N, C-alpha and C positions, 0 to 999 in steps of 0.2 A: 716683447722684451722690455724690461724695466729701463727707464732712462738712467744714465750713469749718476746724475745728481740725486735722483730718488734712491738709487742703490746706496749711495753714501749716507743719505739720511737714515735709511733703514739700518745700516751698519752702526751708525752713531746711537740710534735708539737701542740696539742690541747691547752695546757697551753699557749704556745707562741702566738697562734692566739688570745686567749682570752685577753691576756695582751696588744696586739697591738690594739684590738678593744677597750679595756678600755682606752687606751691612746688617741685614735682618738675621742672617745666620750667625754672625758674630755676636750680636746682642743676645740671641737665644742661647748660644753656647756659653756666654759669660754667666747668664742667669742659672743655667743648668749646672754649670761647674760649681757655682757658689752654693747651690741648694743640694746637689746630689753627690758630688765627687768627694771621696774620702781618701786621704793620703796614707792612712794607717793600714791599708790592705795592699795586696799584690795588684799592681796596676800595669797591665800590658796594653799598649796603645798601638793601633795601626793608623797612620796618617795618610790622607789623600786616598781614602778607600773608594770614593765615588759611589757608584751603585753596585759595586761588586759584593759578592756574598761575604758575610761577616765570618771571621775565623773564630773558632771556639776559644773562649777565654780572653778574647781581646775586646777592648772598648774602641770606638772609632771616632774620627773627626775629619771633617772636610766641609766644603761649601755645599753641603747637601743636608736639608733639614731632617731627613730620616736617620742621619748618623746619631750616635749617642750624644756627642757634644759638637754641634755644628759650629764652624768657625772658618774665617778667611785666613788661611795659613800664610798669606803674604804678610800678615801682621803678627806672626808667631804662633804661640800655643796658649790656650786659656788656663792652663793648669799651674798650680803653685810650684815653686822651686823644690827640687829634690823630692818629687812625689811619684815618679814613674819608675818601674822596674825594667821595663822593656819598651823600646820603640821600634816599630817595623815600618819600612817605606819601600813599596814595590812599584817601580816605574812611576815615581812621583817627582823626584828632585829635578828631573829634566824639564819640567813644566814651569820652572821659576826662572825669572831673569836673575842675573848674577847677584845683584844687591839683595833681592828678596830671598834668594837661596842662602846667602851668608847669614841673613837674619834668622831664617828657619833653623839652620844648623846650630846657631848659638842658642836658640830657644830649646832645641832638643837637648843640648848639653845642660842648660839651666834646669830643665825639668826632670832630668834623670837623677835617680838616687845614686849615691856613691856605689861604684862597682856595677851600676846598671848598664845594660847593653843596648846598642843601637845597631840594627840589622838593615842593610840597604841592598836594593836591587835597582840597577839602572841599565838602559840600553848601552851596548858596547859600540861606540862610534868607530872604533878601529876596524870593525868588520866592513863597514860601508865605505870607509876611506880606502881600505885595501881593495874593495870591489871596483873603485874608480881606477886604480892603477893596474889591477889585474882582472878586468871584467870577464875574461874567458874562464876564470875559475869560480865565478860567483853564480850561485843559484838564487835568483831574485824571488822565485816562487816560494822558497824556503824562508827567506829573511825579510821579504817585503809583503807581509800578509794583509795589511790594511789597504783598502781601495779608496783613494780620494782623488782619482783622476789622472795619475801619472801613467804614462804609456811605457816607460822604461825602454824607449827607443835609443836613448843616449846614456852613456855611463854616468853623467852628472846627475841623472834622475835617482841613482842609488844614494847619492849624497843628499839630494833634496828630500828624499823620502824620510830619512831619520833625523836630519837637522831641522826640518820644518814641520813634518807631520801635520800638514794642512793647517799650519799656524799654531799648533798646540805646543810644540817644543821650543824652549827658550835657551837652553844651555846643555851642552853635551859633554860626555865623559869618556876617558879611556882609563885604564887601570892606574896609570901614574897620577893623573890629576885628581881622581876620586880619593885615593889614599892620602894624597897631599893635602887636599882641602879639609879632610877630616882631622888630620894631625894639626893643621893650622887653627882649627876651631878649639882644640884643647883635648880631643879624645885621645885615649891611650890604647895600647894593644890593638892598633889598627892593622887589619890584615884582610886579604882575600879569603873567601870561604867557598865551599862547594855548594852546589844546588841542594836544597833541602826539600824533598818531596812532601814532607809533612807541613811545610810552610809556604813554599814558593809555587807559583803557577807553572805547570809543565809546558804550556804553550809558549812561554817566554824563555825557556831554557837556552835555546840556541843563540839568542840575540843579546844575552844579558851578562853583566858583571855582578858578582856577588861579593859583598864585603860585610865585615862586622867590626865593631870597636866598643870600647868601654869608657866610662867616665872615671 
C-alpha cells in the first residue's frame, strides 16, 4: 500500500499534468481558431464533448486534443464574438466551479450570434435530494449507473453520488436555478425543453433537466 505522503505527491503531480495539458490544449485551440475558424458560415458548437462521438454538423471543443478546437473551458471559449449559431452542452456545466461556470456562460452569450440558441442538459439534483427524503421510492440501479465505490447502504450515498461523482462534479442544478442563472447571464426565451432523441443521449434521459435559450 502506498504511503499517504507518497499518495499526496502522486495526486499533486496529477494536477500539474492536467494543468500542463490544459495549457497545451488552449494554445493549440487558439492557433486553430485563428487559422481555420470562419464566422461567416453556420457554426454549431458542442462544448465539453470529451471523447464522445461527434454529432453530425457540429464542431467541438474541450480539454482534448482530438477535438476540433481544443481549449480549457475554464477560460471561456476561443471563438470571436457573435460567431456561433448554436451551442450545445450535455452534462458539462456541472463540472465547473461556480465562478468558472459563470464565466463560461458569459462566453457562450458573447460568442452566439443574435438569435443564436444555447441548448443545455444537466443532471437533475432534485431526483437525488428526493431520494434522500424518500429512499423507499428510489431505484438507485436506475439513477446511479456509474460505479466509483459507493455501496448505497445509506441514503446519503444517493446525494454523494450526484453531488460529487468521484470528485468530478462541482455545481448542481434544479429546474429553478438553471433557468435563473441563464436569465441572469442575459439569455432570453429561457425555458425547459423536452428530450430530443436526435440530439440528446438516451441513457441520460431519466436523470436530466433539458433547457434552451436564445441571445
